[in-house]
N, C-alpha and C positions, 0 to 999 in steps of 0.2 A: 508494434502495438497499437491496440484500438486507441484514439486518442482520449483522453480525459479532460472533461470540459470545466478547468478551473475557472471560478468568475473573482478576478481578482479586481475588477473594475466595474463602477455602476453609472447609471445616468436618471436624469428627472426629468420630468414635463409638467404640463399643465392638467387641470381637470378634463379639458377637452380629449387630450392627448390620451389619458387613461382610457376613455371610452373608445377611442381610435384603437388602442392597443387590446383591448377585450376584444372586439370586434375582430382583430387581425387572429387573434388566439383562437376563436371559434371556428374561424375560416380553416386556421392550421389544423386543428383536430379533427374538423370534417372530411378534411385532405385525407388525413393520416388512417382515420376510421375506415374511408372508400379504399384506401389502399390494401388495408387489411383484409378488407372482403374478397380483393382481386388478388393478392399475394400470400395471405397468411397460412395457405393450407397447402402450396404448391410444392413445398418440398417432399421428396420422397424420404420415407422411415429409413434412416441409416440402420436400425435394427433389424430389419428385413435383410437389406442387402449385406452389412458387414457381420458376418456370425463366426464365431470361434469357440472351439469346443475344448475345455482345460483338460488335459491328460492325467489320470490319475497315476502318481508314479509306485511302480513295485520294487524300486530301489530300496535297500536297508537303509541308506544313506546317501543323499543325494548332496554332494559337496559343492559348495557355492564355490567355483574357482576361476570361471569364466571359460572354462575349455569346452564344454559342452559334450563330454565322453560319456555320460550317464545313458543307460538304456532307453529312459523316457523320452530322450530328445530324438531318438531314432523314428519314433512312431507318432510322435504327438504332431497334431494337425499345425500347419503353418499359416500364416495370413495371405491375404491375397496382395498384389503389389502395392506399392505406398504410392499415393499421390502427391504432386505439388500442391501448397496450399498458401504460399507466399513467396516469391511475388506475384504468383499467378494460379490459377488452380484448373486450367484446362488438360494439363498433362500428368502422365505418370511421372516420377521422378526419374532425376539423370541417375542419380546412384541408388541402388535398391536397398530396402531394409526386410527381412525375414523374422517374423516373432513367433515364437511357441510359448504357450503356458501349460503348464501342470501345476499338481496340488499333492499334497499328503496329509496329515492328519494336524500340522502345525502350521504349516507354511503355504502361499501360493506363489509360486516360481513363476519368472518371466525369464526367457531366453532369446538373444537376438543374435543375428549376424548382419553387419552394417558394413556396406561397400564403401571404397574411399582411399584416400592417402594422405600423407603430410596434414596430419590433424593436428589444430589448433587448440590448445588448452589455455584458457587465460589464469588459472588459478589452481591450487591445490586445498585451495579454503572452502569448507562446506558451506553450501547455500549459495554460493558466489560465481559468477561468471556462466551460468549453465547457459543462457541465450547467446552467449557471445563466443561458445567453444563447439567442438565437435562433442555431441551429448545426444541423449535417448533418456525418453521419459515415458511413465505411465501413467494414464487418466485413470482413474476408478470412480465409478458412482454405484458403490455396493446396493445403494438402496433404490437403485434406478427411478430418480426422482426427477432428475436433470435440474437439480437445484444446488446441492452440495456434492463436492467429491474429494478427492485426494491426488495429490501430485508427488510420482516417487521418478527422480530422474538422475542421471549419472553421466559423469563426462567422460572420455575416453582413456582417462588416466583415474578413473573411479574415483572421482569426488562426487558426494552425495548432494544431494537439493531434494527438499521436500516441504510440502505447504498444503494448505486447507484452501480449497476451492469453490467458489458462490458465484451464481447467477447473478449478484448486484450490479447494477449499472457502471458505479464508480469505483467498484473495488479491485484495487491492483495486486498483483501478487508481491507479498510481503517476505517469503520464505522464512517464515516465523515459527512456523509449527516444526517441532522437533519430536522424531521418536526413533525407536532402534529397529533396524530392519538390516539385512546382509545383500553385500552385492560384489561382486568382483568383474575384472577387464581383461583380456588378452588384447595385444595389438600384434598385428601380423601385416605381411607384405599385400596391400591391396584392400584389406576390411580389417574391421576388429569384432570381437565377441562379447559378450556380457552375460552375466546371470544375476537375478535378483530374487530375493528370498524375502516376502513380506508375512510377517507374522499374521495370523487370522486373528489374533487376539487385539490387535489394534485399530482392527477396522469394524465399523458399526455395520451389521446385514442380518437379515431374517432367514435360517438355514432353509424355509420354504419358498425362499426366491429362486425362481428357475433361471432369472437372466439378470445379468447386473450391465450395467454401462461400463464400455471399457475402450479406449483409444489409446493409440501410441504416436507419440511425436519425435520428430529427429530434426533438429537444427543442423543442416549441412552447411558447415562454415565456407567451405571452399568452393562450394557451387552459389553460395549467398541463398539460399534455399530454406525453408521449413517445410519440410516433407511429412504426411500425416497417413496412418491407414485408411481412415474414412476421408472421403473426397470433401474436404471442409471447405465452403466457399471462403473466396478471399475475402468478402467484407466480414468474416469472423475472425476473432482471435482462436488460433488451433486448439487451444485448452478448453473449448467452449463445452460446457456439458451437454448441451441440446444437440451436437454433432456426435457423438459417441456410437459405437457399435454395439454388439452385444456380445456379452460371454455367456455360452450357453450351457447351463451345466446340466449333465444327464443323469445324475442324481445329486441329492442334495448337499450343499457344501457341509464341511464339518464344523461340528459345533465348536466354538473358540473355548480356549481354556480361560482361568482367570486373570484378568488384567492388572496386577497390582505393582505399583513401583513407589518405593521410598526413596527420596532424595536428598540426604542430609549434607548440610556443610558448617564450615566455620571459615572465620574471615578474620582479619586483625590487620592493623596499620598504624602508621605514624602520620600525623598532619601539623603544618604551622601556619599561623596567620600572623604574619609580620606586622600589620597594620597594629594590631592591639597586643604584639608581642606573646603570644601563646602557642603552645605545643600540647598535643591533646595525642593519647596512646588509646587504640581500641581493640579490644577483642571480642569477637561476638560468635554466636552458631544458632541456626534454626535449619527448618526442613522443609521440603515439600512432600507431598504425597498424592497419589493417582490411584483411583478405584474405579474399576468399571463396575458399576451397579446392575447394568445389562451389558450386552454387545454395541449397543447404540447409546448406551447413558453413562456419562463418566463425571465422577465427584473429583474436585481438586482441591486440596488444602494446602495453603502455605503457611507458616509460622515464623515468625520474625525475618521475613524476606529481606534478601540485601542483594542491590544491583550495582555493587560498585565496577563490577567486570565490563559493564556496558559502555559500548563506545560513545563517546561524548558527541552531543548535536554539532552539525555541520553549521557554522553561523551563516546569516544571509544579512544583506545590505537591506535596509528598510527606506526606500526612498518615498513611502507613501505616508497616509495619515491610519491606517488601520494596524490591526495587529497580524503578525506573522503564523504562518502553521507550521509548527515541528512535529513531525511523526513520533509516534509512540516505539520506544525502542525496547522497554522492558519486559522479558519473557512471558511473564506471569499473564501479562495483560494483553499480548498478542494473540496467545492461543486461544480460538474460537472466538476471536474479538469480533466478526463479523454478525454475531448473533445479537450484540450490542451496540455496535457501531455504525452499521449499515443504515441508516435512516437519513433523510433528504441527501446531503452532499457533504460529505465528512470534512473535507478541507476548505468548505464556506460555511456551513451552518448544520450542526447535528446538535440533537438532545445530549447524547452522551459524547464524553470524550476522555478516555482515561487518563490522560495528563493531570487531570484535576484532582487525581487520588495519588496521595503521598509524594507530591511536587507542589511548591508555591509558584508565584506569580515569575519568578527569574529561572526556575527550573531547579532551584535546590533540592534536593530530598528531604521529605518530612518520615521519621520512622513510621512503618507499618507495622502493627502488632500482628495482626493475622488477616486471612483471608481465606474465604471459602467459594467455589463457584461449582454449580450444576450445569451441565449443558450436553445435550444430545437428542435423541428422539425419544417422546414418550409412546409415540404410536408411529407406524409408517409415515403418516402426513403431519404430525403436530411436532414441532422442534421447540425446545425450549432452553433459556440460558437465565441462571439465576445467580446472583453473587452479592456477597457481603463482605466489606473491608472495614478494618478498624485502623485508625492513624491514631500516633501518639501526641501528646503537646509538644510543641517546641516554641520556646520562646514566648511572644505574645498570643501565638497560635493555640487555642485549646484542641483536645481532642476530637475527632470528628467520626463520624460513623456513614458508611456509605452502602446503599443498598439499591440491588438493581434487578427488574425481572424483565424479560423480553419472550414474546410466544411468536412463532411463525406456523400459521397455519397453510398448509398447500391448498391449493384449489386449481380447479380445471387440470391441465397438464403442467402448465410451468410456472404459474402464478401463485402469488402468495399473500396472505393477509397477516399482517404484523401488528403488533400493538407492545406497549411498554410501559413500564411504572418506574420511576427513578426517586430516591429519598436520600438526602444529605441533612445531616441531623449534628448539631453542635453542642457537646459537652460544655455549656457555657455557664455561669453561674447566675442566678436570678436577677441580680443587679447591672451582669454584663447583658443579658438579654432586655432589660428594660432601655437600659442606654443605646441598645444596638440592635433592634427587633428583627430587621431585614437579616442579621447575619444567623438568625437561630436556628433556621432549617431552609429549605428548599426542596420542594418537590415536583417533578414533571410525570406526563403521561402524554400518549399521544398513540395514533392509529394511521398505519400507511397502508395502501392496497397497491401492490406491484404485479400489473397484467403485463405478460409477455406471451406472445402467440405462440404457437407450436413452434413455426417455422423460425422464431427467434427473430425476425425481420422488425417487429415494432413492439415498443413498450411505453405504458404511461402508469404513473406513478402519483395518484393523490394522497395527500398525508393533511393531517390536523393535530395540532400539539398546544397544551396548555401547561402552564406554570401555577406554582402556587407560594405565595410569600406572606408573611404576617403584615396585614394591613392592605394589602394590593387586591382589589377586587375587580379592575377593567384593564383591558388593552393587554391582558395577560395570555396570548395566544399567538400563534401563526398557523397559517397555511399556506400550502405548496402544490404545485401541481407540475409535473415532467413528463415529456413527451419526446420520444425518439423513433425515427424511422430510418431503415437503412434497406438500400440496395447494393448491388455490385458495384456502381460506379457514383455512389452519393450516398450520405446520410444528412438528416436534418435534425435539430435537436432545440427544444424550447422549453423553457422553466419560467414560472411566474410563482414568485413568493412575496406576502404580506405579512410583515412581522410587527406585533404590537409594542407600542414604548417599554411597556410594564412586564415585557416576557423574559424571564431570568432562567436560566441555564447554568446552574451550579455546577453541575456534573457535564457540562457540554464546552461548545465551542462556536464562537461568530467571529468573522473577522471584521465586520462593520456594524454591530450593534453597539457596542460601547464608542462613545467619543470624547476626547479630551480637550479641553478649552483651555489653551496656554495660556491666555489673560488673565482667567481666573484661577487658573492651578487646579482645575476639578475634574473629575471624570463623571460622565452621568450617559444615560441610555438615551437614543433616539429610534424609534421605529423606523421602517423604512418598507417600499414597495419597489420590488425590481421585476424587470421581463429581459430575460437572455434568450437571445436567438442565435444560432449558428447552423452553417450547410457548409457541409466538405464536400466536393467533386474529385473522382480520383480517374487520372488518366493512365493507363497502364500499355505503353507500347511493346507491341511483339517483337519488334526487332531494335538493334541499337544498344548505346550503352546505358541509357535510360530505364530503371525498373518501374518507378512512379511518378507522376507528377500530380501533386494535391495543390488544389485551389481551395482555400476556405475563407469565410469571411464571418465575423461575428458581431452583434450589435448587443449592448446592454444600457438600459436605461433604466434610473432610479428616481424615485420620488420620495418625497418627505410624508408624514402622517399627513399633513393637510394639502397636499397634492402638488406644493410647490416644487421645484426641479431642484435636482440634488447632484445628479451626475448622468452625464449621455457618452458613452466610449463605443466606437467602431473602430474594425481592425479587418484588415486584408491581407491575406499571407499566400505566397506562391513557395511551395516547398518540392524540391527535385532531389529523388534518390537512386543514386546509380548503382549499376550492376556490381561495382566493385566495393559497395558498401559506404561509401562517401555519400556527403548530402550537402545541401546547399538551400538556404531560404532567404526569401524578401519579404519583409513587413512593414506594413503603413499604418500607423494610428493615429487616430484624431480623439482627441479628448476635449469635452465642455465640463466643466467644473464649477458648480454653484457653492463655493466654501462659505459656509457660516461660521466657522472656528478657526482662529489660526492653530498652527502646530509647527514643532520645534522639529529641524532636519538634524542640528549638529547644535554646541554651543554656540557656535558665531551666527548661526544661519537658521531664519525662521520664515514661515510662510505666512502673509497675512490672509486675514478674510477678503475675499473678493470673488468675481467671477471671471473665469479663465477660458481660454480657448488657445489650444495648441496642439502641434502636429509633431509628431516622431517617425523616423525612418530607421530599420535597422537591417543588417545583413550579416548572414551567419553562413560559415563553412565547415564542415567537417570531415577530416580525410577517414579514410576505411581502417576500420581497428581491427583490419586483419594482418596489417604489419607489424612488427615489434614495436616500431616508433609512431605512434599518431597523434592529431592535434583538432582542437576546435579553436576558432577564431569568430567574435562577434564583434561588430563593429556598430555603433547606435549613436544618433544625433537629432537634436530637435529643439521643440519648447519645452519649459517646465515650469508652470503657475509664473508666467510672465517673465521667464528667463530664458537661459539656454541651459542644455546639457549634452556632456559629449560621455559615451560608455565605449569601454572596451574592456573585454572578456575574454581572455586567452585560457587555454587548457593545454598541458602537455602530457602524454603519457609514455612511459616507456616499459616494455613488458620483456622478462627474461623468462623465456616458455622453460617449466611453467611454476618457476619457484620465486620469481620476483616481480613485482609492479612499484614502479616510480613515478608519481604523478604531481603535478604543479597545476593549481587552479588560481585563478585571478580576478578580481574586477575593479577596475577603476573608473570612478565617475567625478568628470568634471562639471560643477554646478556654476553660474554664473547669475547672480540674481542680487538684484539692489544695488550693485556696485562692490559687491563682495564675490570672491572668487574662492569655492571652497572644494578641496579633492578629498575623497572618500574612497579609501582603499582596503580590499579584503584579499589577503595571500594566504593559500591553504596547501601548503607541499604535504605530500602523503608519502610513506615508505611502507611496503607490505611485502616481507619476506617468508617465505613459506618453505620452512626446512624440510619437511616431509606432509603426509597428508595429515599428521596429527600435531604437528609442533609448528606454531605461526608467532610471528613478531610483527606488530604494526604499530609506526608513531605517525601522528597527526599532529601538523603544528598549524595554528591559526592565526594570523596577525589581521587585526580589524581596529582600522582607525575611528569609525564610527562608534564604536564601542569602547574605545582605547582600552584594548586589552590584546595580550598576546599569550595564547593558551599552548601547552605541549602536553600530549596526551600519548603516553607510550604502554603498549600492553603486550605482554607475552602470554599466549595460550599454549597447553601442552593437554590434548585429549589423550590421556593414559589409558582410557578404557571407554566402549562406547557409550557415550552420552554422559562421561565423566571427566571432568577438566580441572586442571590447576589455572589459576590466574595470578599473574603480578602486573599491577599496574601504577605507572607512575605519572602524576597530573601536576602541572606547575604554571600558574597564571603570573602574568606579568604586566604592569603598566604599559602602553604602548606611547605615551608622553607624561612623565618624562620616561624616554625608552629604557625598557627591561628593569623598571624598578619592580622589584618582588612584591606582590600582594599575598599568595598563599601557595602551599605545595603540598603534596600529599604521597605517600607510597603506602599502596595497599596490597594484602593478596587474599585469594580466595579458592578454597577446595570443596567440590561436592563430589558426591558419589551416587552413581545412579545404581540402583538394587531391584532388581524384579524379583518379585515374592512368590 
C-alpha cells in the first residue's frame, strides 16, 4: 500500500534556519512544478485503451449463484488480459482473470472467471481479510470524475467487502461503508467463478452519462501479485480512481428506483460499577433512516443511536508527550466521512474529528439524541456534506449541538476546491457561560485547494483555517501546504504547517497543539511551525527472491511561535519485501528535543525539562502471512531523554482456514532513567471464530500496565438477514495492579433490522 506519512515527531530551529527552510521549500516547489510540465500529461488515457460494453440481459431472471450459466454470459463482451500491478507492472498477469458486465432494470451484474488453485481465505467475516486472501473487486466511478467511487469485493469463499473510495492524499480504506448487494462464488479445479449484482439504487449517477469509470482488481495471493484490468503503474495503488477504464453504455443506464431504508434497533443490558457498588439495567430503542433524495444525494437520520456493539479501541503504549490518535469505529460517522474529515492530515492535524461528538476525553460514550446528515452531489461537479448532531447532558457536561457543512467543487480534471464551516454550541446556563466563556461555543472555517495533475503524479494542497472563541481575536488560525511528486522509482513529499497558539478545534484533532505541564498540573496551548520532508526510493529486482527494496528518509523540524527550537527528528529506513510475502526493515532514528515542560510517563517515572539528543535503532522481520502460522518480531534499543530504552514487540497469528484466527500481540519496553528502571507491558490476545459467513464470535483481551487496566471484550454477531444483526457483547475491566481487581463489567445485546421500503 502507498505509504501514509504520519508525523509523530517534530523539530525546531532558529529564525535564520526558518529562512533557510523557506528557501528550500521554494526550490522544492519549483522542481516539482518543472516535473509536472515534463511528466504530468505523459500517461495514456485508460478510458480510450480499456473499454468494456455492458450487455443488456434478456434473461427473465438472472440468478446470482456464481455458475455463469445464464444466456447473457454467452454473449457479453469480455475484458482484455489482466496486467500485473504489484510488485511489477511490466507483464501480463501470471494467472488470468476474465470479466463480463451485464445489466437489467434493477442491477448491474459482474461475472468473472479467475484462474488459480489452493486459494487462501483469511476469514469469513465481512469487510476483513480482502487484501490477504484470494479475492476480486469491482472499482466503480459512476460520475466519472476520478475523485470519488465505490469498491465491491468478494473472496473466493464469498466474503463481501465494500467501501467508498476517495482521491484524498491521506485517505486509507476503512471498509466502513456497508450496503445491500448480492454475490456468489463457485470454486473448481484450477479456477473459481463469481457473480455480483449491484443495485442501481445505491449508486449515484446521471442517466445521460455514456461512460462510467470502472476497473477490476484481483489480489493473487499464491503468486504474491495484485493484478488489474487496466495497466496500473506500480507507483499507484491499484484502486486509484485515476487509473480506471471505461464502462461504455450503448444506451442510457436504467433510472434507479427509490432508495429508502429504515433500520430500527433495540438494545438492553446490565452493568456493574464495583468501585461505587452500583448496578444498572438499561433498555433502549432507536432507529436509522436512509433516503435518496436523488440518485446522487442522500439523507441519513439517526434517532437515539447506540454503538454498544462496536469493538473496543486497540490500546497503545504512549512513550511521548503528545496525544495518541485512535480511529473512529462508529458506523454512522464512518459513512461518507471523507467529505468532512479529509482536510490537512487526519492523523496529525485536522479541524474535524468525529470522535469529539458523543465521546468524552477518555472515550466514554455521551448519549446522542439525534443526528441528521446530507451527503452527495448537488451537481456533477459540486459535492456537499451537511450534518447536525445533538448530545444529551451527562454528569457535569451540558447538552451540546454540533453542526458541520463541507463543500467540494471539482475543478480541472482531478482537482478540488474545498471549504467547510463547523460550529459547536453548548447549552450552558448564563452563569456557566460567565464563568467559562471559552466553553460556550467553538467555530471553525477553512478553505483548501487540492491540485492533482491528470496523471496523478503530482499533487499540491495549500489550505487556510480559522477558529472563533469568546474573547479570542489573534493567533486563531493555521495554514498548511503539502506537495507530493511520485515516479515509478521514487516519490518525494513535503509539508509545512504554521499553527497559531489560539487556534482551537473543538470538533477537531491535533497531536501536539495542547501541552501539559506536570509541574503546574495544567494543560495549555502552544502554537508551532513544522516542516516535514520525506523521500522514498524503490528498487524492484527482476529476478531473485526480493520483490522490492525501499530506501526512505524523513526529516521533521518544529519551531515554537518565537522561532526557538522545539524538535528535530531524522529517520532512515531500509525495507526489503520478499516474494514469499515476508518483510524485513532496519530503521535508525536521531532525535534532538528541546523539552520546555516535564511530562509523566508512569506513576514512578517522569521526564524533566532539558535539551536531549539521543539515537535509536530498530529492526523488524515479518514472516509470510500465506502460511497458517506467521509472526512479526521487532527489536529496538537506544537513547530515551537522557536514559536508555529497549523495546520488544512480537506478534503471532495462527489461522485455521477459513473459520478461525488466533493472535497474540505484545509490546514490552524497559526504560532506565534517573536511576529508575521501569517496565511497560501491553499484551493483547485475540480469538476470532467464524462459524459461518453470518455467525461470528470475537474475544479481545488487553493487559496494559501503563493504564493499569485489564480489559476483556467478547462479542457474538449473528447476521440473520442482509445488513440485519443481533449482537451480544460482554465487557469486563480489571485493575492490573492489584492484579484482576474488578472495576466494572457489562453485558448488552443489540438487535437491528434493515428494511428496504
